[in-house]
N, C-alpha and C positions, 0 to 999 in steps of 0.2 A: 815829777816829770810830766810833761804835757806833750800831746801830739797836736801840731798845727796843721790843719788840713787846708790845702790851697785849691783855689779854682783856676783852672787853666783857660785862658782866653783863646778866642779864635780870630783869625783874620781871613780875608778873602784876597787872593792874589792870582791874577791872570785866570779868573773864572774857577779857581780851585779853592776849596775850604781847607785851610791849614790850621791844625789844632796844636796847641802847646800843652804838653803833659808835665806837670810838676809832682814829684813825690811828696807825700806827707812828711813833715819834719818833726823829729823828737827833740824837745828843748827842755833843758834842766832849769826850772825857774820856780819861784816861790808862789806864784799866782798866775791865773790865766792872763791877766793884764800884762804882767812882766814877760810871759811867753810871747804874747802878741807883739809887744814892743821890740823884743829881740828879733823876731822874724821880719817885722816892718823894716828894721835896720838892715837886715840881710837883703831884703828886696831892694831897698834904696841903693845899697852898695853892689847890687847885681852879683850876689854870692850864691844864688840858687840856680842849680843846674836844671835843664829841661830836655825833653825829647820833642821832636816834631813828628806829628802823625798826619796821615791823610784822612779823608772822610770816613774810611773804613776802620780806622784805628791802627793801621799799619805804619811803622816807623819809616820815614822817608829821609832822603838827603836833599834838603831844600835850603838854599842859601838865602838868608835874610840879614840885611845890614843890622849891626848891633843897635843902632838908634831906633830901629823899627820893631825890635822884639818887645812885645807887650809884657808888662810886669804881671806876675800872678797876683791874685787877690786872696786875702784870708777868708776862707769859708767858715770855719769854726775851730775852736780850741777845745780839746778834750783832755781831761786829766787821766793819766795812765795809772 
């Protein structure tokens, strides 16, 4: 079992910084490479849920078109 830690990207919209927060994902895989590939496929298929936060880390209701939502990046993969 591996934990894949994701980096949440930020965008600026109308003078406001909007942060996307992605939870770490636990993946059952034989290696770090296999875990990374599974999560990369999930990212490509937009299967990863996110929260939208303001500059202070508070969740906000902010509408962003799906084609403008930035994909998370894999920060690191840790064996559990």
